[in-house]
N, C-alpha and C positions, 0 to 999 in steps of 0.2 A: 443562622443558615444560609447558603446559597440556594435559590428557587431557580435558576435558570444558570445554563451552561452555552460557553458559545468555546470555538475552535484555540480562540485569543486564550479563555480562561485553563481550558485544560493541557495547553501548551505551557503554561505557565506553573502550571500545578508538577508538569511533568519537568521542568526545568530547574525550581526552584520551589519546592512548597512554600516554603517560609513567606516570600514573595508574592506567592495567591493568598496568603493569607491577610497579609499588610493592604492588598488591592483591591480586594472581594469579598472580605472578610471585618478588619478594624479601619480599613479605608480613612486610615492619619489622614489630616491637613498636612502637606511637606511640598518645598518650592518644587515646581513643574519643570523639569528636566528637557527637552527637547535636543536632538542627536539632530544633525543636519541630513541625514542618509532617511529619519524618519519622519519628518518634516516635508522632505523632494517628494517622499510615497505618496504622502495626503497629498500638497499641491498637484499634483502629476493627477491624482484621481479627479478629483474636482473637477479638472480641464475638459480629462476626458468625457466625466459624466456630463457634462454640460455639452461637450461637442456632439455627443449620440443622442442626447436629447432634441438638441436642435434638429439637426441632421434628419430625425424621424419627421420632423415637420416641414422639411422642405428647406431648412434653411442650413443655409453656408457659410459659417464666420471666413474671413482672411484670415491665412496663417501670421499674419501683421498680428492681427488683432487677438490671435490664441494668447501668441505670445507675451506680447502686452499685458494678459489678464492674467498671465504666470506669471510674470515679475511684478506685479502689482501684489501679487497673494506673496508672495514676498517678501517685500518690501513693509508687510503689518507684522511680521516679526520682530520681537525686542532679539539684537543683536547679543545681548548681554545673555539673554535664555539660554543660547544656546550651547551645547555642552559637545564638542568636538571628539574626536574617534582617533581618527586617522592625522598624525604632523604631519602626512603627506598630502593631505586637503583640507585644503581650506574653504569657506563657506561658498564663497563663488565657485569655485568647482564643481559642488556639486547645483547650484543653480545653472553654471553652463550645460552641463550633462544632463537636469531637466531640458532644457533648451532643445539640444541634440533629438533626444530620445520622439520628446510631441514632435521634432519635424519630419524624422522618419515615417511615425506612427500617421502622422496627416497626408504627408504625400504619398501613403499605399492605401489608405483608406477611405480617404473624403470621397464622394459626399456622404460618409457616415450615413445611408441608406440602403445597404447592400441587401438585409435582411430585415424582417417584422422583428420591431424592440417591440421587446414584453416589460423592459422597467432596466433602470440601473439603480445602481447603491439599493437594491432592495433588503427591508430586510425582515426575515419570516421564520415566527413561532414555530415550534412543532413537538410531538412530544414523540420520542425515543420510542420505536414497537417496542411491547411487550415490558415495558417499563411505565413509575412513574413521572418519569424526566424530563424536562425539557429544555429545549436546547434552543440557540438563538445562529441565525445566520445570516451574514451580510454581505450579499451578492454584487459583484462591479457592476456586469451587465448580465442580461437573459436576453438572447435573440431566438429565432424561430426560421430555419432554413426551409426554404420552398417543397423538400423532401418531407417536412415535417420535423426534421431532426430540431431538438430543442439544445441549444449552446450553452453551457453555464460557463463564462467566462471572468478571470480574476486575469487583475497588471501585477507587474511584478520587475522591482526598480533598481534590484539588488546587483548585486556582480554575477553569480554564479547559478546557472540555470539548474533546476532540479529535474526528475526522473519522474514519472509516474509509480516508480517501484519504493521512491522515499518514502520515509514514516509524514513530513512534512506534506506532502502532495496528496497523500492518501487519506489521513486525516481532516485537511481540509478542504479537498475537494468532493469528500467521500459525503462528510457534513451537509456540503451544503446538494450533492443531489439528494442524498435524503429529505433535506427539506423543500427541494422542490417538487417533488414524489410525494411528500405529506401534501403538500399546498395542492397539487396538480395530475392528481392521479391517472390520468388519461395520458400522459405526457410518457409515453413508454421508451420513442429513442432518446438519451439524452449523452450528450458529447461532453467530456471535461476539457474545458483550452484555458491553458495560460500563458498568456504574452510577456515572456521577459523583455521590455521595452529597452533595457539598454544594450544588448547583444540582435534585437530587432528577430526574435526568434520567439515560433508557437511550440510549444506541446501539446498534442494531445488527446487524449486517452478515454477509453470507456469503461465503463465498471460494471462486471459481470452480477447477475443475485448471490451468489455465493460471496463473491468481496464484500458487497454489504453486510451481508449477514454476519461475515466474520468481523467487519467493520463495527455493527451495533454492540456483536458480545464484548469487543475493546473496550468500546464508549463506556457500556456498561459498569465492568468493571475497576477502569479508570472513577467514576463517579461513587462505587460506591467506595474506594479509597478514597476518594475523599473526605464523604459523608461518615466513615469513621476517622479519617484524622481529624475530624472535626468533633466527632465525638472526645474521641482521647488529646484532645488539643496537641496533635501531632504533629507541627510542622518544623520538621527542620530544616534550616538552612543549607543549598546547596550552591559550593562556592565554583565559579566559573571566571574567566578573562575577561564577563562581562559587567562583573559588580560593579568595578569602579563608575559605570555610567550608570547605577541603582537609583533612581529619586531614593530608594528608601534605605540607604546605605546606612547613614547615619544613627537609624533603629533598628538597624541588623545586629543580632546579638552575636553572629560571627567577623564582625566588623568593629562594634564599638569599643572594645577592649583597645585595640589599635588606634582609634582615631583619639582615646579617651589618652592613650600615651601622646601620640603627636603632637596634641594638643599644648602638654606641660612638659618639664623636663622631667624624666622618672628619679635622680636623685634628691627634688626639692619637692619631692611630695609628702606631706605631711601626717600626721592623726590616720592611718592605715585608710585609707578611702577603699573600695573595691576595687578600683584599676590597680591599686599599688598593691594589696594584697592577691589582686590574681598575678600580678609580674612578678612574686617573691615568690609563690607556690608554685607557679609555673615553671622559673628560673630554678628551684630544687628538684623538680618532679623531672625534668629536664636531663639534670645531671646525674639524677640518681640512673635515670633508665639507660645512662650510658655503661651505668655498671650494674647492672639489673643482676647478674647472677649472685653478688656477692651481698647486695642490699637489696633484694626483693622483698623482705620484711618494711623496715623504709617506704620502700616504694608504696605499698599495699596503704601504709599511714599515710599519707598523700593526696593517694588519690580520692580515700574517704574527704578529706578536707575540702579537696578540689572539687567535688560531687556538689558535696556540700553547699560552697560557695558559689556552686554555677547554678543551682536548684535556687540559693536568693538573690542573687544578682541577675539572673537569667542572661550568663554570658555562656555560650556556645563556643566560644572562641578566647585564649588568653595568650598572651606576647610575655615571654619570656628570655629570659638570659639562653641564650643558644639555640631557640626554634620557638616554638608554638606549640600548645597543649588544646586539642579539639576536643572538646565532652557532647557526649550526645546522651539527653533524658528522652524515653520516651515509653510513657504509655499505652500499655498493651493489653488487649484482653484474649484469655490464653482457658483451653479448659484443663482440667485439675489432669494432675498425672498419676501414674501408680506410687512413684516415690514422696509423693506428697501428700496423701490420702490413699489409700489400699481399697477402703471399701467403699468411697464415693467413688473410686474408679473402677470399681467392680460394678456400678449401679452403670454407671456412663454407658459402659461395654455392654449390659442388655438393654438398656433402653435405644443404645447403636441398633443394633441386632432386631430390635422390636420394630423400629421404623427403618428398618430396611434399607441401612446405612452401611453395612463390615466395610464394604469396599473403600467407603470412606476413614474406615476409624484404623488407620495403622501408627499402630506404638502410643503415643503422646496427642492424636489425634490433631496433627499438623492440618491435615487434609479437609478433617471434619468442618474445623472452624473455619477456613478458608473460603472451600467451596461449597460448603453448606449454610453455616450460619451469618458470615459474612454478608453472603451474597444473596441470604433468605431464600434459597433454591428450598421452600420446604415450607406447609403452612402455617397458617402463627401458632398453631397448637403446637403443632411439633415443635415447632423453635422457642415456643415460651415452656416446653422440658427442658428442652437441651441449654437454654440458657444459666437456669440453674444450679449448671456444674461448671459455669464462667465467672472465672474470676480477674479484676484488672490488677496488673502487675507495672510496677517500673522497672524497666529497665536501665542500665546504664553504662555507656562505653566509654573510656576515656586514650585515646593514643596521640604519641609525640609524634612532630614534624621537626626534624632538625636544622640547622641549617645548614646543610652540605649540598654540593654538587649533584651526590647522589640521590636527594631526597629523598631518602632514609625512612622510612618512620617502623614506631615500635609501638603495641597496641596490647588492651587487655580487654577481657569482657570484663 
């Protein structure tokens, strides 16, 4: 179970729950993939951290020495370990961009001692208010101005500046502010600053107490979702354009089938291994889906076979002739429903009224399950009584994505 969360970890779960499980729970040994833009950010951060630490002690490195230090850091990287993302950018382009960023920043801010430096690359662990959850914040630079304002500074080397209203800014910088306020409660005036080095732009923002309260509730909900996913072992993959650059692609259930097919000629596969069976079943399923009205019975039969195969082989995506089949198998906890057990449902209804939870008990109890039981918004005695009416169920969903320009998808529950 994950015991400490960070902005990066929560962002990973939001973007792809399966990658989160690989990265923070299973931690398999995989070849390390380094993209030039990621390494660029790491090198630039290290150089700036050194500049400000020396500047605070009255030492200013010449620009030529700064660039030499930067180039030396790039020389340490094995060229074979770099995974390029854009066909238009070479590694040399990223090296050049970094030099330009550092030169602009150096010319604007040297001798790097304008304010009181409180620290660089600060690692702060704190407890989310009113929860048992611990979070980690790694702050690029913390400074204090003459008027007492504390600035939380973050460096960005990407292409697009974000706005304070963007979720990425809110989550990252908000977590940083919560960390600083937890470590130094006396710091009342806090400004969030992001330096977009490529554009030579600065974004400044202040979060109100209400903003931080909403963020805290949002983080609490996300962490509960992760705990629930761990409890049910429910971490579905979420495919995006970045999948091909993920270090876990060869382990991913959404990509393994395609990779297996690409490694061999489908027509030459013998003895019906899982990838061949997946290909055959998916091809049939896709064909049947195109004629769903007249072949509904056969389609349902194939779905049973595919779900069983997905359960056995842990495929979440199967390639077939004419497209691919996506399978979602989720274990979920649900309250008993009236159609399943009328007596138990009546007992649950009575208990909800007894606990003062009438407003949450709506029809099948979804609000009661989500807002009270999963988020543990009740004392342990009450939760224990409610849990007697909770059952763990598997839900399956099979959808088809055809090889068409319109990306038509067909699916069923």
